[in-house]
Each structure stands twice: as C-alpha cells, then as structure tokens.
N, C-alpha and C positions, 0 to 999 in steps of 0.2 A: 504493499498499499504505500502510495506517494505522501510525503509530508507536505502539508499545506503551506503556503508562504505565509509567514507570520508578520508581526508588526515591524520586525527589522528589515522587511523587504519593502516597506512602504517608502522609506527615503529615495530608494532606487527606483521605485514605480513612478514617483511623482515630482521628485525634486533634483536628484543627481544628474546634472549635465542639462537639464530643461532649461533653467533661466539663464544660463550662460549662452544657450542657443538663442533664447530671444532676444538678449542683449546685442548678440552678434548680428542678429536679422536687423535690429533697429539701427545699429551702427551703420550697417550698409545703405539703409533707407536714408538715414540722417546724411550721409555723403552726397546723394541725389538732391535731397531737399536743400541743403547749403548751397549747392551749385546753382539750383535753380533761383533762389534768393539773391544770391551774390550777382548772377547775370542780369536779373531785373533791376537790380540797383545800380548796375554798370560798373561793379568792381571785378578784379581779376581773381576769378574763384579758384584757378590752380594753385597760385601762390599763396592764397588765404589758406586753403587746405593745407599745402604742405608746411606753412608756419604753424597751424594748428596741431597737425601731426608731430613736428619737431618738438614742440614744447610738451605734448602728451608723452612723447619718448623719454624726455628728461623728468618729468614727473615719475614715469614708471620705474626708471632707474633708481631715482633717489627713495622711492617708495619701497622697492624690492632690496636695496643694499642697506638702507638706513632702518626699515621698520619691519617689512615682512616679504619673504622671498617669494611668496604665493602671488605676487602682482599680476595683474592681466594688463595693464595699461601699456606696458611695452611692447606686448604682443599685438595690441589692437592698433598701435601706432604703426608698426612695422606691416601690418596686413592693410592698414588704411592707406598707407603709402604705395603698395603694390597694386591693389585691386582698383585705385582710384581710376586707372587709365581705362578700365573697361565699363565705367557706369553708362557709356553711350548706347550700349548694345541693347538690343530688344529683350523684353522677358523670356522670348523662346530660345535665346541664346544664354542668357544670364542665369536662368535656373539650371539647366542641364549642365552648364559650365561649373557653376556652385556644387552641384552634385558630384561631379568628377573630381573636383578638388578634395570634397569629404572622402571619397573613396580611395584617394592616393594614401591618406592616413591609415584607413582601414587595411589596405594592400600592404603596407610597411609592417603594420602590426603582426599581420598573418605571416609575412615572410620572415620576420625575427623569430616568430612562434615555431615555424617549421624548421629553423636553424638551432634550436635549443639542444636537440640530442648531440650536435656536435660541438658544444661549448666545453672547453676544459673545466676541471673541478672547481678550482677558486673562483673562477667568473660565476658558475652556477650557485656557488655558496653564498657568494657576495649579493646576489640579485635575490636568491631566496631569502636572505636575511632582510632585505628592504620589504619584501612580501609579508613574511612572519617572523617579525624581530624575536630574538631571545630576550629573557629577563634582564641580562646584562646591558643589551641594547636599548631597552626600554628605559633602564636606570640611567645610562648616559644621556639619553635624550631629555629625561626629566630634569638632570643635572644642568644641562646647557639652558633650558628655557627658564629654570629658576635662578639662574645667574644674572649678571649684570648685562647692560647692553652692550660694552665692549667685549665680554667673554662670549657673547652670542655672534659677534661680528663676522668672524671668519666660516662660521657655519652658515650663516644667512646669507653672505656673499656667494659661498660655493654652490650652495643649493639655487640661488638666484641666477648665476652664471650658466648653471646648468640648464635651466630653464629658458634662458635667453638664448641660448645657442642650439644643443642637441635636441632638446624636446621641442624647441620651435620648429626646427627642421624636419624632424619626423612626425610631428602631430599638430602642434599648435597652429603653425601657419595655414595648414591645408584645412582643419576644421574651422577655425574662425574666419579665414579668408574665404572658404566655400560659402559659409553661412551669410557672410556679408554680400556676396553676389547675389544669393538667393534673396536677400532682404531688398537689395535694389530692384530686383525683378518683381517682388512683391509690392513695393511702392508704385511702381509702374503700372500695376495691374489695379492699382487702387484697393488692395485688400487691407492696408493699414489705415484707409480713409474711412473704414466703415461704409463704403459706397456700395458693396456687394449686397446681395439680397440676404434676407433673414435665412432662407432655404440653404444658400451657399454656405453660411457661417454654421448653421447646426448640422448640415452634412459633414462639413470639414471637422467640426468638434467631435462628432459620434465615430467618424471613421479614423480620425487621428488618436481618440482614446482607444478604440477597439484595436486597431492594428499595433500601435505603441505598447498597450499593455500585454498583449499576447506574445510580443517579441521578448519584452522585458521579464516577464513572468517565466517564459520558457527558458531565459537565460538563467534566471536564478534556479531554477530546478536542475539545470544542467551543470551550475557551479556546485550545487549541494551533492548532486550524484558524483561529482569529481573530488568532493570532499574538499573543495577550495585549494587545491594544490596549485603552486606557482606555475609550473610548465603549461597547465591548461588555462588557469584563471586569468593571468596577467595579459596572455596575448589573444587566446581564443573567446574566452568566457565573457570578456568586456564589449564583444561585438554586438551582442544582443541589445544592450543598453545604448551602445554608441549609435545604432541606427535607431532604435526604438523611440530615443529621446527625442529624435527629430519630429515624429508623428505627434509625441505628446505636446512638444512645443508649439507645433502648428494648431492643435486642438485648443491650447491655451490662448493663442492669438485670437482664434475664432470665437472663443467665448468672451473674451475681453471686447471685441468689436461688436458681437451682440449687445452687450451692456451699453456701449456708447451709441450704437445705432437706435435702440430703443430707449434711451434715456433712464435706464434703471440704475438706482442707488447713485445719483449724482454726487452726493456728498463723498461717497467712496471714490468715484472717479476723480473728483477734484483733488482729494488726498494723495491718490496714487499719482496723479499727474504733477503734483508738487514736489514729491518725492523723485519723479523723473526728471524735472528740471534741474533737482540739485544731486543727479546722480554721482557726480565726481566728488562733491562734498561728503555726501552720505557713504561713498565707499571708503574714502580716506578716512573719515570720522569713525567708521566701524574698526579700522585698523588701529587708531590712535586709541580708543576706549578699550578694545579688547588687549592690546600690548599693556595698557595700564592696569587692567584688571587681573591679567593672568601672568605675565612675565614677572621675573624676580626683581627689576627695578621698579616694579609697581606693587601691587597687592600679592602676587606671588600665588594665585589660585590655580596654576597650570597643574594638571593631574590630580587635583584633589575634589572634583565635583563631578556628580554623578550625570547621566546622559539625560535625565529628567530636569535636573538644575540647569543644563546647559541649555536644553529646549526653552526653559522658561526665560532665561537671559535673551535668547533670540528672539522670543516673542514680546519681551518688554522692549527691546531695541526697536523692533518693527513699530511697536506702537508710539514709541518715542518719535520716531523719525516721521510716521504719518501724521502725527500732531503738530510736531515741530517744524515741519518742511512748508506747511501752507501759512503758519503763523509768521516765518521768516519772510516769505515771498509777499506777505501783506506790506511790508515796509521796504523790501529790497527787490531790486530786479533779478538778482542772480544769487546763487549761493556764494560763499567768500571765495572757493577754489575756481568755481565757474567764472566768477569775475576775474580772478588773477590769470586764469588761462585765456579768456576772452582778451583782456588788455595786453598780454604779451602777445597774441596773435595780430592783433591790430596795431600793435606798437604805440598804444596811447591809451591813457587811461578812460575806461569806459564809466558812464554813470550808473551809479548803483542804486540810487534811492528811487522808490517809484513815482514820487512827485518832487 
C-alpha cells in the first residue's frame, strides 16, 4: 500500500519554486512595459534598461557577499541584460524559446545525473554530504551562523560565488531567463492585464493545478520510493517539481487575474499591489530582519526554533509587509530601495513624496 502525501509535501506542492517562477514572469513582462513607457516618453529605453540592470547587479553582489548568499538580484540582472534583446519577438516565438531555455537546465541536470556512476569516491562523498549532512557537518553549520558577521564572511562569499558562476551557468540563467521570455510573451498576449475572459482564466487555473499537482505528487512518491537517496533525488527526482511548478505558477497567475478582472477582495488586491511596488525593499528587508533575528551578531536564534515557530514568523512578516507597504506608499512614491535604484538609474534624485 502506497504511503499518502503528508503535510510535509504541502510546501513542495504549493510553494517551492512557484513564486520565484511568478516573479521571473513578471520581471520579463516589466521589461516590455518599461520599454513601452520609455518610448512613449521619448527616452532611450535600452540605456535606461542597462543602467537599471547594472545597479541591480551591484545591489545583488552587495546583498550576496555582505548579507545572504542566497541572493536572486544578481541572477535577475544577468538574465535581464541577456534576454532584453529578444523582447521584440512575437509571443509565438517568445514562449517556445522560453520553454527551450528552461529545458536546457533540465537536460544538464539529467546528464549530470547519468554521469554519477562514473564519479570517483571522494567527489561522490562530498556531494552526498551536501544532500544528507552528517551530525558533524550540521554542528559546523550551526557554529558558522551563530558566529559573528566577520566569521561568516568567507563561508557566505564562497557560496555566493558558487551561485554567481557555476549554478548560474547550469541552472539559474536558463530557468530565470526562460521564464522572463515567457513573461514577455504573456504580457503581449494581455494575460497579465486581466483582459482575457473568465473562461480562459478558470480553465487555466484548473488545468494548471491538475497537471502541476499530478506531476509534483508523482515526484514526491518516486522520491519516497527511492528513499531520498542522493543519486536519484538530486538530479532525477527534482524534475517533477521543476516542471510541475510551471503549471502551478500559471494557475496562480490565472487565479489572481480572475480576482482583478471581477473586482473581488479589492482591499487585498491593493495591499498585494503595494507589496509588489516595494518588492526590492521588502526583499532586502526580509534579509535584514532575518539576519538580525537568527544570526550570531543578532539574537542568535539560528537552529533553535521549530518549524511551526518558523512558519509563524513567516506569517507575521507577511502581515507586517501587507499592512506596512500601503501605509508607506500613502506618503511616498516608492519604497526606499526602489527610490535609490530609480535615482541611480536616471542619475538624478527622484521625487519621493506623494505630494
């Protein structure tokens, strides 16, 4: 008798990789939107775009090496600089090309997986340890993050550099870049404008959830059957969620567009829109707060809290941002980091107060 998917599988089904996918789609759509607005205003959109990406790249480097190696800004800036030249293609080219990009990372992962039997023992042991660390490795990790900022620096920069080079080449660029291309196509098809019919969005949401969940749940069951061993799980077992997350992502987009199109829960729409307008500030603020809460140079809670307590912190932070973002935008045009990014991109101070 097969074991049913428990609560532990819920994050994989509904959260893991889904929201990064949505943000990547929106980043691509935003590229086309900014080009259109710049062209109407008579500005040189290409130079503006590359100035924006240049400063985003610097923000990403500072964020990764000084605060948290899991930064995404560097990746987005590199992808944004590269796929920009393809924005003029029609959706019938952008969407298949985006899917082809995404497939490249999947193919690389599978090829590496097939090569595992030919690895030497030290290499296999090292990689297996990163997938299933020993108690000594766990203690070493706890000691690092319970230490001072300076004690963490080499560990943080080493991991950041790995993500900015090797991981970007074999995974990040293809995944994020491909989704940006698809986002450009969706924008041109008016999917993000809530201009499609209710039938379109309802059908998209239902099919996305059905296909996505079927793939992801199958993947979880296969991982359980394989006992989560590194040789299968790291390269082959992740493919179900890798592709399934795209369908769930599309379902979420359709659900949000249904709410916008029909005017449901307008107060929630306004709150989420404000959070989105301050996406860079909210993203960096999460790092600053979590570093203060968890790491040794702050309150040192790293490794001491249960999963339920961590989920509680996430929910509290979401609520604070959903309340705080609209309040901030009542007095200011931008979040503080958005204002800085915009001012640097235009190379002049931007007006920040609403009146």
